[in-house]
N, C-alpha and C positions, 0 to 999 in steps of 0.2 A: 502494501496499500503506497501511496508516497502521502510524504510528509508536507505538511502547506505553512509559511510562514505565520506566524502569529498574528498577522495583519494587514493578511487579504483571507475574502470571501469567495467558498468556490461558485458559482455560473455553467450553467447544464447549457452551451450553446449548440446552434445553428450554424455549420460553414459552407459555406459554395464555394466552389475554385473552379477555374475554366475546363478541369477534367475527373475533381469528384463535392462529392455534398463529403460531410462531416460535419459526425457528433460529436460532443464531450465536453469533456468540462475544462476550464478556465477557471485564472484565479486574479481575484480583480483586488483593488488596494480596501480593506471596509475605511477613506475615510475620501471615498470619491464619490462624489453625486449617483448616488445610485439610476440615477439616466444618463448619466457619463461616465460609466463606467467602461464600458466596452468603447465608447468613442476617441479616452485617456489610452487604454492600452494601446489599437492604431497609428493613433498621430503621438505612439510614442518616438521621438528623434532618435532618439538613443537605442532601442527597439528593430533589430528587423527578423526574427521570429518566436512566432508565437507560442509557447505550453498549449496542448491541449493534453492531457489523463485523461484516463479513460474510454478511448479516439476505435469509433467507429467511423470503418472509410469507405465510398460505395463509389466505383466508379462510372460513367454520368455515363447514362446508354446503357450499361451493363445491369441485367437481372441477377448475377449473382450474388455470393452469396457478401455479406458483412465483415471486408480485414477491424480484428481488431483491436488493439495494442494500445499496453500500461502507460505507454507512453509517445509523441508525436511535434513534432515544428510544421508547421507551418512557415511560410516566409510570408509576409506582414504582405510582400508586395504584390503576391498573389492570387491573394483573398476577398471575392469579388460584393458575397455580402455575410455578416455574420451578425444572430440575432440572439438574445433568449431564446433557448429552443423552449420554452413555455406563451413566450409572448411572437404570436402569425397570426402577424394583419394582409389582406387581402383588399386592394381596392382592383373592382372585381372589370376587367375592359374584353375586348374579342380575341386582341392577343393575350389576354389572360389568360383565361381557363386554358388552355394547355399548359401554360404553367401550374396553375391548383392546379390540375390528376396529372403535370408528374406529378406535383411535391407532397399527395395525398398519399400518393405512389406508395413514394419515396418512404414521408413518417408510419402506412402499417406496416409495409415490412420494419423499418427500425423497429417500432413499438412489438411488433415479435422477434425482438431479439430480448436476451439478456439486459434486465436494468440496470445503473449502477451500481 
Protein backbone atom coordinates (compact mmCIF):
# COMPACT_ATOMS: atom_id res chain seq x y z
CA UNK A 1 0.00 0.00 0.00
CA UNK A 2 1.27 3.48 -0.90
CA UNK A 3 2.04 5.75 2.03
CA UNK A 4 0.73 9.27 1.51
CA UNK A 5 2.16 12.42 3.10
CA UNK A 6 0.04 13.76 5.97
CA UNK A 7 -0.59 17.08 4.18
CA UNK A 8 -2.36 15.47 1.21
CA UNK A 9 -5.79 14.04 0.48
CA UNK A 10 -6.58 11.27 -2.04
CA UNK A 11 -8.92 12.11 -4.93
CA UNK A 12 -10.23 9.45 -7.29
CA UNK A 13 -9.95 10.80 -10.83
CA UNK A 14 -10.72 9.94 -14.42
CA UNK A 15 -7.98 10.95 -16.88
CA UNK A 16 -8.18 10.97 -20.67
CA UNK A 17 -5.10 11.08 -22.90
CA UNK A 18 -4.97 10.75 -26.67
CA UNK A 19 -4.47 6.98 -26.42
CA UNK A 20 -5.72 5.96 -22.96
CA UNK A 21 -8.46 6.35 -20.39
CA UNK A 22 -7.26 6.05 -16.81
CA UNK A 23 -9.06 5.76 -13.50
CA UNK A 24 -6.96 6.14 -10.38
CA UNK A 25 -6.09 8.14 -7.30
CA UNK A 26 -4.04 11.34 -7.13
CA UNK A 27 -3.00 13.15 -3.97
CA UNK A 28 -3.80 16.85 -3.57
CA UNK A 29 -2.79 19.36 -0.93
CA UNK A 30 -5.10 19.70 2.07
CA UNK A 31 -4.40 23.44 1.96
CA UNK A 32 -5.84 24.10 -1.51
CA UNK A 33 -9.43 25.19 -2.09
CA UNK A 34 -11.41 22.09 -3.00
CA UNK A 35 -12.46 23.41 -6.40
CA UNK A 36 -8.80 24.19 -7.36
CA UNK A 37 -7.02 20.99 -6.30
CA UNK A 38 -6.70 19.33 -9.70
CA UNK A 39 -6.03 22.62 -11.47
CA UNK A 40 -3.09 23.31 -9.20
CA UNK A 41 -1.66 19.83 -9.83
CA UNK A 42 -1.79 20.35 -13.59
CA UNK A 43 -0.51 23.94 -13.52
CA UNK A 44 2.45 23.34 -11.20
CA UNK A 45 5.44 24.59 -13.25
CA UNK A 46 7.80 22.29 -11.30
CA UNK A 47 5.78 19.16 -12.08
CA UNK A 48 6.32 17.28 -15.35
CA UNK A 49 4.61 14.03 -14.32
CA UNK A 50 1.47 13.27 -12.35
CA UNK A 51 1.64 10.32 -9.94
CA UNK A 52 -1.43 8.08 -9.99
CA UNK A 53 -1.94 5.18 -7.59
CA UNK A 54 -4.37 2.26 -7.90
CA UNK A 55 -4.52 2.95 -11.63
CA UNK A 56 -6.65 1.15 -14.20
CA UNK A 57 -5.75 1.95 -17.79
CA UNK A 58 -7.60 1.14 -21.00
CA UNK A 59 -6.34 1.87 -24.50
CA UNK A 60 -8.89 4.00 -26.40
CA UNK A 61 -10.87 1.87 -28.85
CA UNK A 62 -9.75 -1.40 -27.23
CA UNK A 63 -12.32 -3.57 -25.49
CA UNK A 64 -9.73 -5.57 -23.58
CA UNK A 65 -9.55 -5.90 -19.81
CA UNK A 66 -8.08 -2.83 -18.09
CA UNK A 67 -4.46 -3.09 -17.01
CA UNK A 68 -3.90 -2.37 -13.32
CA UNK A 69 -0.93 -0.66 -11.72
CA UNK A 70 -0.21 0.19 -8.10
CA UNK A 71 1.68 3.24 -9.32
CA UNK A 72 1.73 5.05 -12.65
CA UNK A 73 3.23 8.36 -13.78
CA UNK A 74 1.59 10.32 -16.58
CA UNK A 75 3.34 13.17 -18.39
CA UNK A 76 1.32 16.34 -17.70
CA UNK A 77 1.42 17.39 -21.37
CA UNK A 78 -0.35 14.18 -22.44
CA UNK A 79 -3.44 14.82 -20.28
CA UNK A 80 -6.43 16.02 -22.30
CA UNK A 81 -9.05 15.83 -19.54
CA UNK A 82 -8.88 15.08 -15.82
CA UNK A 83 -11.80 15.30 -13.43
CA UNK A 84 -12.90 13.79 -10.14
CA UNK A 85 -14.47 10.41 -10.87
CA UNK A 86 -17.46 11.32 -8.71
CA UNK A 87 -18.32 14.46 -10.75
CA UNK A 88 -19.26 13.76 -14.34
CA UNK A 89 -21.19 16.44 -16.20
CA UNK A 90 -21.98 16.59 -19.90
CA UNK A 91 -23.52 19.26 -22.08
CA UNK A 92 -25.49 17.12 -24.48
CA UNK A 93 -25.07 18.29 -28.05
CA UNK A 94 -25.15 16.34 -31.29
CA UNK A 95 -21.41 15.47 -31.16
CA UNK A 96 -21.55 14.81 -27.43
CA UNK A 97 -24.04 11.95 -27.78
CA UNK A 98 -21.38 9.63 -29.19
CA UNK A 99 -18.87 10.72 -26.52
CA UNK A 100 -21.45 10.15 -23.78
CA UNK A 101 -22.14 6.63 -25.06
CA UNK A 102 -18.42 5.83 -25.12
CA UNK A 103 -17.93 7.25 -21.63
CA UNK A 104 -20.88 5.30 -20.22
CA UNK A 105 -19.54 2.11 -21.79
CA UNK A 106 -16.12 2.74 -20.26
CA UNK A 107 -17.65 3.62 -16.90
CA UNK A 108 -19.68 0.39 -16.95
CA UNK A 109 -16.55 -1.62 -17.73
CA UNK A 110 -14.57 0.12 -14.98
CA UNK A 111 -17.36 -0.32 -12.44
CA UNK A 112 -17.22 -4.09 -13.02
CA UNK A 113 -13.58 -4.15 -11.97
CA UNK A 114 -12.25 -4.53 -8.45
CA UNK A 115 -12.85 -1.33 -6.42
CA UNK A 116 -9.93 0.66 -5.08
